[in-house]
N, C-alpha and C positions, 0 to 999 in steps of 0.2 A: 727255179726263180724264187718260189716261196713254198713252204710246207703248210698245208691247211688240212682240215678234216677230210678233204677229197684228194689228198696227196699233193704232188707237185703240179703247179700251174706253168704252162709254157709261156715263153716270151720270145720275141724275135724283132730284130731291127736290121735295116739295110739302108745304105746311103752312098753317095759319092760326092766328091768335091773336086773343083778345078781352080787352080791358082794361075795367075799370070801377072807379069810385071807391067806397071804403068809408068808414066813419066817420072824421072828421078828415082827416088828410093821407094816409090809407092808399089803396093801389091794389092791386087784385086782378086777376091775369091768368090766363087759361086758354089752353092751346095743344095742338096736335096736329100732328105731323110724320111724314111717311113718306118713305122713300128706297129707292133701288135702285142697285147698282153691280156691275160685274164687275171682278175684280182678280186679279193674281198676288200673294199676300202676300209672297213673297220672290222677287225677280227672278232671283237667282243660282240658288236651288234649283229654280225652275221651268224655267229654261233648260237645265239640264244634269243628267246622271247621272254618277257617278264609279265607276271600277273600277280594280283593280290586280292584277297577278299575285302570287300568294302568295309571300311572301319578299321582295317588292319594297317600296320605300318611296315609289314614285312613283304618284300618282293620275292617271289619264287622264280627261278630260272629254269626254262625248259629248252630242249633242242629246237632248232628252227630249220628243219631240213628242206623246206619248200623254197628257200631263197636260192637264187642263181647267182654265180659270180658275174661281175661286169666283164664284158668284152670291150676293150678299148682299142680303137684303131686311130692312128695319128699319122699326119704327114706335115712336114715343114720344109719350106724352101726360102732361100734368101741370098743375100750377098753381103760381103764385108770388104772394107777398104782400110789399109793402114799405110801411113807415110811418116816414118820417123816417130815423132812423139804423139801422133794422133791416130786413133782407131775409131771406126764406126761400123755398125752392123744393122741391117734391116732384115727381119725374119717374119714371114707369114706362116700361120699354122692353122690346122683344122684337126679336131678330134671328134670321133663319134663314139657313143656309149650304147651298148646293148645291155638291157636290164639295169638302167639307171635307177638309183635308189632314193627313197625319202622315208620319213617316219610317219606313222599313223597310230592313233588310238582307236581301239575297238572295245566295246563293252558287251559282254555276254550276259544276258538276262537269265539268271537262275536263282536258286535259293541256297546260299546267299548270293548276292550280286558279285560277280567277278569282274574286276577292272583289269584290262590287259594292255601292255605296251609291246608293240611288235614292229620290227623292221620289215618292210615289204618292198618288192620290186615294182618300180614304175615302168613306163615305156622307154622308148629309145630317146636319146638326147644327143645334142651336138654343141660344139663350141668352136667358133672361128675367131681369128684375131690377128694382130700384128704387134711386133715389138721393135722399137728402135732404141739402140743404145750407142753411146759414144764415150770415149775416154781420151783425155788430153793431159799430157804431162806438161804442165805450164812452166815448171822450173824444176831444178834438181831436188827441191824440198816440197813440192806441191803437185798433186794430181787432182784433176777434176773429172766428174763423170755424170751422165744423165741416163735414165732408162724410162721409157714411156711405153705402156702396154694398153692396147684397146682391144676389147673382145665383146662378142655377142654370143648369147647362149640360149638354149631352149630345151625343155623337157616336153616331149610331145603330149604325153598323157595329162600333164598339169597345165599346159599352155602358158608356161611361165619360164623365167630364166633359171639357169642352173644355180643351185644353192651356193652361197658364200663366194660368189664370183662378181666383183665389181666390174662395171663397164670400162672404167678408166683407172689405171694405177700409174702414178708418176713418182720417180725417185731422183733426187738430186743429191750428190755427195761430193765431199772434198776430203782429201787425205793429206795431212801435214806430216812430214817425216824427215829424218836426217838423210843426208845424201846417199848413204849406204843402205837406207831403209831397214835398219836394225830396230828402230822404234818409231812410233807414230801415233797419230790421233785421227780417226775416221769420223767425219760428221755426216750424218745421213738424215735427209728430210724425205718423208714419204707421205703421200696423200692419195686418197681413193674416193670414188663416188659411192653412193649408197648401194646396198646389196640386199638380196633376198635371203631369208633363212627359213628353215623348217623346224618347228619346235619338236620336242620329244613327246608331245601329247596331242598334236594336231597335224593333219595332212595339209592344212592351208598355209600358204606362204605368208611370211610377215616381213616387213621392210626394216632393215637396220640402217642407221644414219651414216653419212659419209664420215671419214675420219682423216686426221692429220697427226703425225707425231714426229718428234726429233730424237734421234739416237746418237750416242757418243760411244766410241770404242777405242780405248787406249791399249796399245800393244808394246811389248818389249821382248827382244830376243835375249833370254837369260843365259842361254848356252848354245853351242853350235847345233842348229836345227830344232831348238826348243823355244817356243814363243808363248808367252802368257798374254791373255787378252782380258781386260776388265771392261765391262759394258754397262751403260745405263740407257735403257730403252724407254721411250716416252718421257723424256726429261722434264717436259712441262706438265706432266701428270694429268693429261687429258683423260676423261672418262671414255674409254673406247670399248665397244662391245663387238667382238668378231663373230660370235655365234649367239643365237637367241637363248639357248639354254645355259649359257655361261654368264657369270657375273661380269660387270664392267671391270676392265683391266686398267690399272693406273701405271705408276712407274714400276719398272722391272730392272733388277740388278742381276748381273751374271759374271762369272769368272770361268774362263776356259783355258786349256792348254793344248797347243798343237805341236806335234813332233814329226819331223821329216827324217827318215832313215836312208 
């Protein structure tokens, strides 16, 4: 699954699905999936701890062998329905985390004073929630879709929500394209409630504000199986902060290529 300083970490998933016909051209599906994985969420943070002498501007990195990888167990179940040009899906999910992580500053009093920054394991954590999505082909040149996710989370040791996880996230999008879908423009609106973050210098959670942004993605198939996508994210240039230690992000431009063989 992944190579780390402890070798390969195992992962496993299992599930089943049942489909049946409904009235007309409709099809109803039910599914259940379960999974397990061990992981280091951030390889750099998990490998090292950092320290520096007070008054210095140089950080020194040292191995951090006391950290344990997260054990993540997940289960999701739900149903979906499709009937011609319309599709909808409702999924409920739950995830548990063993050795959930957060950041903390510690100061070692010595001569001279040493200031250290270290990733440490917190206690267990869990996340539960549900997602509802729907897609509707309104016409040969227009697709519409929505996606709404609600979740609750908690880290036991910190008595607070899981970091960087808004309670509500809503997405509304429209896709304008030619009838053969060789080129198109995707318009995406995304909004989220406020969220908690953990700084790189404190173990205390801090609250980040809710956010909204508008994205535009134009695509064109330039050759058989090759598509170019030009994107402008956060078109309105809102000042959005996704992580406490990161600067506010404004407008973002991107250019990507996709190839299907």
